[in-house]
mmCIF file as Biopython writes it, N, C-alpha, C and O atoms, coordinates in Angstrom:
data_model
#
loop_
_atom_site.group_PDB
_atom_site.id
_atom_site.type_symbol
_atom_site.label_atom_id
_atom_site.label_alt_id
_atom_site.label_comp_id
_atom_site.label_asym_id
_atom_site.label_entity_id
_atom_site.label_seq_id
_atom_site.pdbx_PDB_ins_code
_atom_site.Cartn_x
_atom_site.Cartn_y
_atom_site.Cartn_z
_atom_site.occupancy
_atom_site.B_iso_or_equiv
_atom_site.auth_seq_id
_atom_site.auth_asym_id
_atom_site.pdbx_PDB_model_num
ATOM 1   N N  . MET A ? 1  ? 0.888   -1.144 0.220  1.0 0.0 1  A 1 
ATOM 2   C CA . MET A ? 1  ? 0.083   -0.057 0.000  1.0 0.0 1  A 1 
ATOM 3   C C  . MET A ? 1  ? 0.887   1.378  -0.102 1.0 0.0 1  A 1 
ATOM 4   O O  . MET A ? 1  ? 0.241   2.425  -0.045 1.0 0.0 1  A 1 
ATOM 5   N N  . ASP A ? 2  ? 1.984   1.387  -0.218 1.0 0.0 2  A 1 
ATOM 6   C CA . ASP A ? 2  ? 3.046   2.313  -0.321 1.0 0.0 2  A 1 
ATOM 7   C C  . ASP A ? 2  ? 3.240   2.764  -1.805 1.0 0.0 2  A 1 
ATOM 8   O O  . ASP A ? 2  ? 4.294   3.320  -2.112 1.0 0.0 2  A 1 
ATOM 9   N N  . ALA A ? 3  ? 2.378   2.573  -2.631 1.0 0.0 3  A 1 
ATOM 10  C CA . ALA A ? 3  ? 2.713   2.957  -4.032 1.0 0.0 3  A 1 
ATOM 11  C C  . ALA A ? 3  ? 2.452   4.571  -4.364 1.0 0.0 3  A 1 
ATOM 12  O O  . ALA A ? 3  ? 1.391   5.163  -4.168 1.0 0.0 3  A 1 
ATOM 13  N N  . ILE A ? 4  ? 3.287   4.958  -4.740 1.0 0.0 4  A 1 
ATOM 14  C CA . ILE A ? 4  ? 3.442   6.212  -5.111 1.0 0.0 4  A 1 
ATOM 15  C C  . ILE A ? 4  ? 3.525   6.855  -6.517 1.0 0.0 4  A 1 
ATOM 16  O O  . ILE A ? 4  ? 4.429   6.545  -7.293 1.0 0.0 4  A 1 
ATOM 17  N N  . SER A ? 5  ? 2.592   7.731  -6.823 1.0 0.0 5  A 1 
ATOM 18  C CA . SER A ? 5  ? 2.480   8.462  -8.290 1.0 0.0 5  A 1 
ATOM 19  C C  . SER A ? 5  ? 2.712   9.455  -8.416 1.0 0.0 5  A 1 
ATOM 20  O O  . SER A ? 5  ? 3.156   9.949  -7.380 1.0 0.0 5  A 1 
ATOM 21  N N  . SER A ? 6  ? 2.638   10.233 -9.370 1.0 0.0 6  A 1 
ATOM 22  C CA . SER A ? 6  ? 3.092   11.842 -9.318 1.0 0.0 6  A 1 
ATOM 23  C C  . SER A ? 6  ? 2.215   12.718 -8.692 1.0 0.0 6  A 1 
ATOM 24  O O  . SER A ? 6  ? 2.469   13.914 -8.553 1.0 0.0 6  A 1 
ATOM 25  N N  . GLN A ? 7  ? 1.006   12.086 -8.235 1.0 0.0 7  A 1 
ATOM 26  C CA . GLN A ? 7  ? 0.546   12.921 -6.972 1.0 0.0 7  A 1 
ATOM 27  C C  . GLN A ? 7  ? 0.686   12.755 -5.815 1.0 0.0 7  A 1 
ATOM 28  O O  . GLN A ? 7  ? 0.179   13.550 -5.024 1.0 0.0 7  A 1 
ATOM 29  N N  . GLY A ? 8  ? 1.322   11.811 -5.443 1.0 0.0 8  A 1 
ATOM 30  C CA . GLY A ? 8  ? 1.518   11.573 -4.320 1.0 0.0 8  A 1 
ATOM 31  C C  . GLY A ? 8  ? 1.423   9.745  -3.740 1.0 0.0 8  A 1 
ATOM 32  O O  . GLY A ? 8  ? 1.545   8.825  -4.549 1.0 0.0 8  A 1 
ATOM 33  N N  . ALA A ? 9  ? 1.184   9.504  -2.199 1.0 0.0 9  A 1 
ATOM 34  C CA . ALA A ? 9  ? 0.662   8.064  -2.164 1.0 0.0 9  A 1 
ATOM 35  C C  . ALA A ? 9  ? -0.750  7.632  -2.818 1.0 0.0 9  A 1 
ATOM 36  O O  . ALA A ? 9  ? -1.828  8.124  -2.484 1.0 0.0 9  A 1 
ATOM 37  N N  . LEU A ? 10 ? -0.637  6.978  -3.464 1.0 0.0 10 A 1 
ATOM 38  C CA . LEU A ? 10 ? -1.868  6.247  -4.043 1.0 0.0 10 A 1 
ATOM 39  C C  . LEU A ? 10 ? -3.102  6.262  -3.208 1.0 0.0 10 A 1 
ATOM 40  O O  . LEU A ? 10 ? -4.191  6.449  -3.751 1.0 0.0 10 A 1 
ATOM 41  N N  . LEU A ? 11 ? -2.997  6.069  -1.870 1.0 0.0 11 A 1 
ATOM 42  C CA . LEU A ? 11 ? -3.918  5.655  -0.582 1.0 0.0 11 A 1 
ATOM 43  C C  . LEU A ? 11 ? -4.519  7.289  -0.136 1.0 0.0 11 A 1 
ATOM 44  O O  . LEU A ? 11 ? -5.686  7.546  0.161  1.0 0.0 11 A 1 
ATOM 45  N N  . GLU A ? 12 ? -3.538  8.124  -0.180 1.0 0.0 12 A 1 
ATOM 46  C CA . GLU A ? 12 ? -4.172  9.603  -0.019 1.0 0.0 12 A 1 
ATOM 47  C C  . GLU A ? 12 ? -4.689  10.136 -1.204 1.0 0.0 12 A 1 
ATOM 48  O O  . GLU A ? 12 ? -5.679  10.867 -1.238 1.0 0.0 12 A 1 
ATOM 49  N N  . VAL A ? 13 ? -4.016  9.774  -2.210 1.0 0.0 13 A 1 
ATOM 50  C CA . VAL A ? 13 ? -5.099  10.407 -3.701 1.0 0.0 13 A 1 
ATOM 51  C C  . VAL A ? 13 ? -6.495  9.950  -3.464 1.0 0.0 13 A 1 
ATOM 52  O O  . VAL A ? 13 ? -7.492  10.672 -3.468 1.0 0.0 13 A 1 
ATOM 53  N N  . ALA A ? 14 ? -6.434  8.167  -3.178 1.0 0.0 14 A 1 
ATOM 54  C CA . ALA A ? 14 ? -7.801  7.888  -3.242 1.0 0.0 14 A 1 
ATOM 55  C C  . ALA A ? 14 ? -8.824  8.403  -2.353 1.0 0.0 14 A 1 
ATOM 56  O O  . ALA A ? 14 ? -10.029 8.515  -2.577 1.0 0.0 14 A 1 
ATOM 57  N N  . ASN A ? 15 ? -8.151  8.705  -1.288 1.0 0.0 15 A 1 
ATOM 58  C CA . ASN A ? 15 ? -9.036  9.107  0.078  1.0 0.0 15 A 1 
ATOM 59  C C  . ASN A ? 15 ? -9.535  10.564 -0.155 1.0 0.0 15 A 1 
ATOM 60  O O  . ASN A ? 15 ? -10.601 10.999 0.279  1.0 0.0 15 A 1 
ATOM 61  N N  . LYS A ? 16 ? -8.548  11.328 -0.965 1.0 0.0 16 A 1 
ATOM 62  C CA . LYS A ? 16 ? -8.993  12.839 -1.257 1.0 0.0 16 A 1 
ATOM 63  C C  . LYS A ? 16 ? -10.246 12.667 -2.581 1.0 0.0 16 A 1 
ATOM 64  O O  . LYS A ? 16 ? -11.306 13.284 -2.685 1.0 0.0 16 A 1 
ATOM 65  N N  . LYS A ? 17 ? -9.856  11.951 -3.194 1.0 0.0 17 A 1 
ATOM 66  C CA . LYS A ? 17 ? -10.805 11.788 -4.577 1.0 0.0 17 A 1 
ATOM 67  C C  . LYS A ? 17 ? -12.270 11.282 -3.888 1.0 0.0 17 A 1 
ATOM 68  O O  . LYS A ? 17 ? -13.301 11.565 -4.498 1.0 0.0 17 A 1 
ATOM 69  N N  . ALA A ? 18 ? -12.358 10.510 -2.577 1.0 0.0 18 A 1 
ATOM 70  C CA . ALA A ? 18 ? -13.664 9.845  -2.152 1.0 0.0 18 A 1 
ATOM 71  C C  . ALA A ? 18 ? -14.219 10.883 -1.519 1.0 0.0 18 A 1 
ATOM 72  O O  . ALA A ? 18 ? -15.411 11.139 -1.686 1.0 0.0 18 A 1 
ATOM 73  N N  . THR A ? 19 ? -13.140 11.887 -0.414 1.0 0.0 19 A 1 
ATOM 74  C CA . THR A ? 19 ? -13.936 13.192 -0.060 1.0 0.0 19 A 1 
ATOM 75  C C  . THR A ? 19 ? -14.417 14.324 -1.237 1.0 0.0 19 A 1 
ATOM 76  O O  . THR A ? 19 ? -15.480 14.934 -1.124 1.0 0.0 19 A 1 
ATOM 77  N N  . GLU A ? 20 ? -13.565 14.503 -2.287 1.0 0.0 20 A 1 
ATOM 78  C CA . GLU A ? 20 ? -14.265 15.451 -3.081 1.0 0.0 20 A 1 
ATOM 79  C C  . GLU A ? 20 ? -15.631 14.586 -3.819 1.0 0.0 20 A 1 
ATOM 80  O O  . GLU A ? 20 ? -16.495 15.423 -4.080 1.0 0.0 20 A 1 
ATOM 81  N N  . ILE A ? 21 ? -15.980 13.483 -4.138 1.0 0.0 21 A 1 
ATOM 82  C CA . ILE A ? 21 ? -17.368 13.220 -4.428 1.0 0.0 21 A 1 
ATOM 83  C C  . ILE A ? 21 ? -18.108 13.084 -3.591 1.0 0.0 21 A 1 
ATOM 84  O O  . ILE A ? 21 ? -19.268 13.400 -3.854 1.0 0.0 21 A 1 
ATOM 85  N N  . ALA A ? 22 ? -17.847 12.632 -2.401 1.0 0.0 22 A 1 
ATOM 86  C CA . ALA A ? 22 ? -19.110 12.754 -1.145 1.0 0.0 22 A 1 
ATOM 87  C C  . ALA A ? 22 ? -19.432 14.370 -1.051 1.0 0.0 22 A 1 
ATOM 88  O O  . ALA A ? 22 ? -20.610 14.680 -0.873 1.0 0.0 22 A 1 
ATOM 89  N N  . ASN A ? 23 ? -18.364 15.497 -1.171 1.0 0.0 23 A 1 
ATOM 90  C CA . ASN A ? 23 ? -19.087 16.653 -0.992 1.0 0.0 23 A 1 
ATOM 91  C C  . ASN A ? 23 ? -19.637 17.182 -2.266 1.0 0.0 23 A 1 
ATOM 92  O O  . ASN A ? 23 ? -20.203 18.271 -2.356 1.0 0.0 23 A 1 
ATOM 93  N N  . SER A ? 24 ? -19.439 16.348 -3.255 1.0 0.0 24 A 1 
ATOM 94  C CA . SER A ? 24 ? -20.158 17.305 -4.439 1.0 0.0 24 A 1 
ATOM 95  C C  . SER A ? 24 ? -22.141 16.695 -4.395 1.0 0.0 24 A 1 
ATOM 96  O O  . SER A ? 24 ? -22.899 16.725 -5.364 1.0 0.0 24 A 1 
ATOM 97  N N  . TYR A ? 25 ? -22.445 16.276 -3.172 1.0 0.0 25 A 1 
ATOM 98  C CA . TYR A ? 25 ? -23.702 15.814 -2.750 1.0 0.0 25 A 1 
ATOM 99  C C  . TYR A ? 25 ? -24.108 16.307 -1.914 1.0 0.0 25 A 1 
ATOM 100 O O  . TYR A ? 25 ? -23.213 16.781 -1.214 1.0 0.0 25 A 1 
ATOM 101 N N  . PRO A ? 26 ? -25.402 16.542 -1.425 1.0 0.0 26 A 1 
ATOM 102 C CA . PRO A ? 26 ? -26.064 16.958 -0.505 1.0 0.0 26 A 1 
ATOM 103 C C  . PRO A ? 26 ? -25.819 16.543 0.664  1.0 0.0 26 A 1 
ATOM 104 O O  . PRO A ? 26 ? -25.597 15.350 0.871  1.0 0.0 26 A 1 
ATOM 105 N N  . ALA A ? 27 ? -25.817 17.523 1.702  1.0 0.0 27 A 1 
ATOM 106 C CA . ALA A ? 27 ? -25.498 16.567 3.220  1.0 0.0 27 A 1 
ATOM 107 C C  . ALA A ? 27 ? -26.444 15.231 3.801  1.0 0.0 27 A 1 
ATOM 108 O O  . ALA A ? 27 ? -26.125 14.356 4.606  1.0 0.0 27 A 1 
ATOM 109 N N  . THR A ? 28 ? -27.565 15.419 3.154  1.0 0.0 28 A 1 
ATOM 110 C CA . THR A ? 28 ? -28.399 14.420 3.389  1.0 0.0 28 A 1 
ATOM 111 C C  . THR A ? 28 ? -28.171 12.851 2.535  1.0 0.0 28 A 1 
ATOM 112 O O  . THR A ? 28 ? -28.575 11.769 2.962  1.0 0.0 28 A 1 
ATOM 113 N N  . THR A ? 29 ? -27.631 13.011 1.605  1.0 0.0 29 A 1 
ATOM 114 C CA . THR A ? 29 ? -27.331 11.777 0.512  1.0 0.0 29 A 1 
ATOM 115 C C  . THR A ? 29 ? -26.896 10.890 1.407  1.0 0.0 29 A 1 
ATOM 116 O O  . THR A ? 29 ? -26.502 11.430 2.441  1.0 0.0 29 A 1 
ATOM 117 N N  . ARG A ? 30 ? -26.813 9.592  1.390  1.0 0.0 30 A 1 
ATOM 118 C CA . ARG A ? 30 ? -26.703 8.314  2.142  1.0 0.0 30 A 1 
ATOM 119 C C  . ARG A ? 30 ? -25.783 7.881  0.983  1.0 0.0 30 A 1 
ATOM 120 O O  . ARG A ? 30 ? -25.908 8.328  -0.157 1.0 0.0 30 A 1 
ATOM 121 N N  . PHE A ? 31 ? -24.734 6.870  1.396  1.0 0.0 31 A 1 
ATOM 122 C CA . PHE A ? 31 ? -23.431 6.371  0.549  1.0 0.0 31 A 1 
ATOM 123 C C  . PHE A ? 31 ? -23.412 4.748  1.026  1.0 0.0 31 A 1 
ATOM 124 O O  . PHE A ? 31 ? -23.493 4.305  2.171  1.0 0.0 31 A 1 
ATOM 125 N N  . GLN A ? 32 ? -23.294 4.109  -0.091 1.0 0.0 32 A 1 
ATOM 126 C CA . GLN A ? 32 ? -22.630 2.639  0.209  1.0 0.0 32 A 1 
ATOM 127 C C  . GLN A ? 32 ? -21.348 2.517  -0.197 1.0 0.0 32 A 1 
ATOM 128 O O  . GLN A ? 32 ? -21.143 2.556  -1.410 1.0 0.0 32 A 1 
ATOM 129 N N  . LEU A ? 33 ? -20.403 2.372  0.569  1.0 0.0 33 A 1 
ATOM 130 C CA . LEU A ? 33 ? -18.748 2.268  0.366  1.0 0.0 33 A 1 
ATOM 131 C C  . LEU A ? 33 ? -18.563 0.465  0.035  1.0 0.0 33 A 1 
ATOM 132 O O  . LEU A ? 33 ? -18.835 -0.498 0.752  1.0 0.0 33 A 1 
ATOM 133 N N  . LEU A ? 34 ? -18.144 0.522  -0.978 1.0 0.0 34 A 1 
ATOM 134 C CA . LEU A ? 34 ? -18.085 -0.969 -1.648 1.0 0.0 34 A 1 
ATOM 135 C C  . LEU A ? 34 ? -16.609 -1.490 -1.527 1.0 0.0 34 A 1 
ATOM 136 O O  . LEU A ? 34 ? -15.608 -1.020 -2.068 1.0 0.0 34 A 1 
ATOM 137 N N  . THR A ? 35 ? -16.717 -2.648 -0.629 1.0 0.0 35 A 1 
ATOM 138 C CA . THR A ? 35 ? -15.301 -3.212 -0.480 1.0 0.0 35 A 1 
ATOM 139 C C  . THR A ? 35 ? -15.462 -4.908 -0.905 1.0 0.0 35 A 1 
ATOM 140 O O  . THR A ? 35 ? -16.392 -5.550 -1.393 1.0 0.0 35 A 1 
ATOM 141 N N  . ASN A ? 36 ? -14.127 -5.257 -0.479 1.0 0.0 36 A 1 
ATOM 142 C CA . ASN A ? 36 ? -13.830 -6.802 -0.984 1.0 0.0 36 A 1 
ATOM 143 C C  . ASN A ? 36 ? -14.460 -7.899 0.108  1.0 0.0 36 A 1 
ATOM 144 O O  . ASN A ? 36 ? -14.648 -9.090 -0.140 1.0 0.0 36 A 1 
ATOM 145 N N  . ASP A ? 37 ? -14.765 -7.175 1.471  1.0 0.0 37 A 1 
ATOM 146 C CA . ASP A ? 37 ? -15.444 -7.519 2.684  1.0 0.0 37 A 1 
ATOM 147 C C  . ASP A ? 37 ? -16.904 -7.695 2.706  1.0 0.0 37 A 1 
ATOM 148 O O  . ASP A ? 37 ? -17.544 -6.707 3.067  1.0 0.0 37 A 1 
ATOM 149 N N  . PHE A ? 38 ? -17.681 -8.957 2.332  1.0 0.0 38 A 1 
ATOM 150 C CA . PHE A ? 38 ? -18.742 -9.212 2.307  1.0 0.0 38 A 1 
ATOM 151 C C  . PHE A ? 38 ? -19.825 -9.267 3.209  1.0 0.0 38 A 1 
ATOM 152 O O  . PHE A ? 38 ? -20.988 -9.605 2.989  1.0 0.0 38 A 1 
ATOM 153 N N  . ASP A ? 39 ? -19.157 -8.800 4.508  1.0 0.0 39 A 1 
ATOM 154 C CA . ASP A ? 39 ? -19.809 -9.186 5.740  1.0 0.0 39 A 1 
ATOM 155 C C  . ASP A ? 39 ? -20.912 -8.427 5.514  1.0 0.0 39 A 1 
ATOM 156 O O  . ASP A ? 39 ? -20.813 -7.554 4.652  1.0 0.0 39 A 1 
ATOM 157 N N  . ALA A ? 40 ? -22.037 -8.572 6.145  1.0 0.0 40 A 1 
ATOM 158 C CA . ALA A ? 40 ? -23.577 -8.460 6.346  1.0 0.0 40 A 1 
ATOM 159 C C  . ALA A ? 40 ? -23.183 -6.704 6.780  1.0 0.0 40 A 1 
ATOM 160 O O  . ALA A ? 40 ? -23.465 -5.757 6.047  1.0 0.0 40 A 1 
ATOM 161 N N  . TYR A ? 41 ? -22.581 -6.604 7.936  1.0 0.0 41 A 1 
ATOM 162 C CA . TYR A ? 41 ? -22.442 -5.351 8.647  1.0 0.0 41 A 1 
ATOM 163 C C  . TYR A ? 41 ? -22.166 -4.045 7.675  1.0 0.0 41 A 1 
ATOM 164 O O  . TYR A ? 41 ? -22.554 -2.898 7.894  1.0 0.0 41 A 1 
ATOM 165 N N  . ARG A ? 42 ? -21.474 -4.463 6.659  1.0 0.0 42 A 1 
ATOM 166 C CA . ARG A ? 42 ? -20.619 -3.685 5.209  1.0 0.0 42 A 1 
ATOM 167 C C  . ARG A ? 42 ? -21.645 -2.939 4.464  1.0 0.0 42 A 1 
ATOM 168 O O  . ARG A ? 42 ? -21.606 -1.775 4.067  1.0 0.0 42 A 1 
ATOM 169 N N  . GLN A ? 43 ? -22.843 -4.085 4.312  1.0 0.0 43 A 1 
ATOM 170 C CA . GLN A ? 43 ? -23.717 -3.654 3.201  1.0 0.0 43 A 1 
ATOM 171 C C  . GLN A ? 43 ? -24.904 -3.204 3.646  1.0 0.0 43 A 1 
ATOM 172 O O  . GLN A ? 43 ? -26.049 -3.649 3.730  1.0 0.0 43 A 1 
ATOM 173 N N  . ARG A ? 44 ? -24.199 -1.963 3.975  1.0 0.0 44 A 1 
ATOM 174 C CA . ARG A ? 44 ? -25.479 -0.850 4.630  1.0 0.0 44 A 1 
ATOM 175 C C  . ARG A ? 44 ? -25.329 0.579  4.089  1.0 0.0 44 A 1 
ATOM 176 O O  . ARG A ? 44 ? -24.164 0.969  4.011  1.0 0.0 44 A 1 
ATOM 177 N N  . LEU A ? 45 ? -26.348 1.484  3.678  1.0 0.0 45 A 1 
ATOM 178 C CA . LEU A ? 45 ? -26.217 2.977  3.775  1.0 0.0 45 A 1 
ATOM 179 C C  . LEU A ? 45 ? -25.698 3.944  4.677  1.0 0.0 45 A 1 
ATOM 180 O O  . LEU A ? 45 ? -26.274 3.830  5.759  1.0 0.0 45 A 1 
ATOM 181 N N  . ILE A ? 46 ? -24.932 4.757  4.678  1.0 0.0 46 A 1 
ATOM 182 C CA . ILE A ? 46 ? -23.981 5.351  5.667  1.0 0.0 46 A 1 
ATOM 183 C C  . ILE A ? 46 ? -24.105 6.874  5.567  1.0 0.0 46 A 1 
ATOM 184 O O  . ILE A ? 46 ? -24.079 7.357  4.435  1.0 0.0 46 A 1 
ATOM 185 N N  . SER A ? 47 ? -24.224 7.611  6.527  1.0 0.0 47 A 1 
ATOM 186 C CA . SER A ? 47 ? -24.291 9.219  5.901  1.0 0.0 47 A 1 
ATOM 187 C C  . SER A ? 47 ? -23.024 9.714  5.391  1.0 0.0 47 A 1 
ATOM 188 O O  . SER A ? 47 ? -21.960 9.132  5.179  1.0 0.0 47 A 1 
ATOM 189 N N  . LYS A ? 48 ? -23.363 10.856 5.252  1.0 0.0 48 A 1 
ATOM 190 C CA . LYS A ? 48 ? -21.981 11.539 4.735  1.0 0.0 48 A 1 
ATOM 191 C C  . LYS A ? 48 ? -20.641 11.807 5.708  1.0 0.0 48 A 1 
ATOM 192 O O  . LYS A ? 48 ? -19.426 11.790 5.510  1.0 0.0 48 A 1 
ATOM 193 N N  . GLU A ? 49 ? -21.296 12.001 6.584  1.0 0.0 49 A 1 
ATOM 194 C CA . GLU A ? 49 ? -20.045 12.274 7.709  1.0 0.0 49 A 1 
ATOM 195 C C  . GLU A ? 49 ? -19.448 10.703 8.045  1.0 0.0 49 A 1 
ATOM 196 O O  . GLU A ? 49 ? -18.222 10.606 8.114  1.0 0.0 49 A 1 
ATOM 197 N N  . ASP A ? 50 ? -20.190 9.593  8.236  1.0 0.0 50 A 1 
ATOM 198 C CA . ASP A ? 50 ? -19.712 8.316  8.261  1.0 0.0 50 A 1 
ATOM 199 C C  . ASP A ? 50 ? -18.493 7.886  7.074  1.0 0.0 50 A 1 
ATOM 200 O O  . ASP A ? 50 ? -17.400 7.326  7.161  1.0 0.0 50 A 1 
ATOM 201 N N  . PHE A ? 51 ? -19.191 8.384  6.082  1.0 0.0 51 A 1 
ATOM 202 C CA . PHE A ? 51 ? -18.257 7.880  4.617  1.0 0.0 51 A 1 
ATOM 203 C C  . PHE A ? 51 ? -16.847 9.005  4.782  1.0 0.0 51 A 1 
ATOM 204 O O  . PHE A ? 51 ? -15.746 8.586  4.425  1.0 0.0 51 A 1 
ATOM 205 N N  . ARG A ? 52 ? -16.943 10.024 5.180  1.0 0.0 52 A 1 
ATOM 206 C CA . ARG A ? 52 ? -15.739 10.606 5.255  1.0 0.0 52 A 1 
ATOM 207 C C  . ARG A ? 52 ? -14.698 9.947  6.072  1.0 0.0 52 A 1 
ATOM 208 O O  . ARG A ? 52 ? -13.578 10.449 6.167  1.0 0.0 52 A 1 
#
């Protein structure tokens, strides 16, 4: 997870992009964060604050 690009560490770039996406929606929007973990706990909608 230490991969580097011309814009910096890829994990940091991804975090910044996710924040930009979340900020482009109204505060009442609910998000579903998709991961490789298929645990039922992860399969839910979360608030913008929880997403960040």
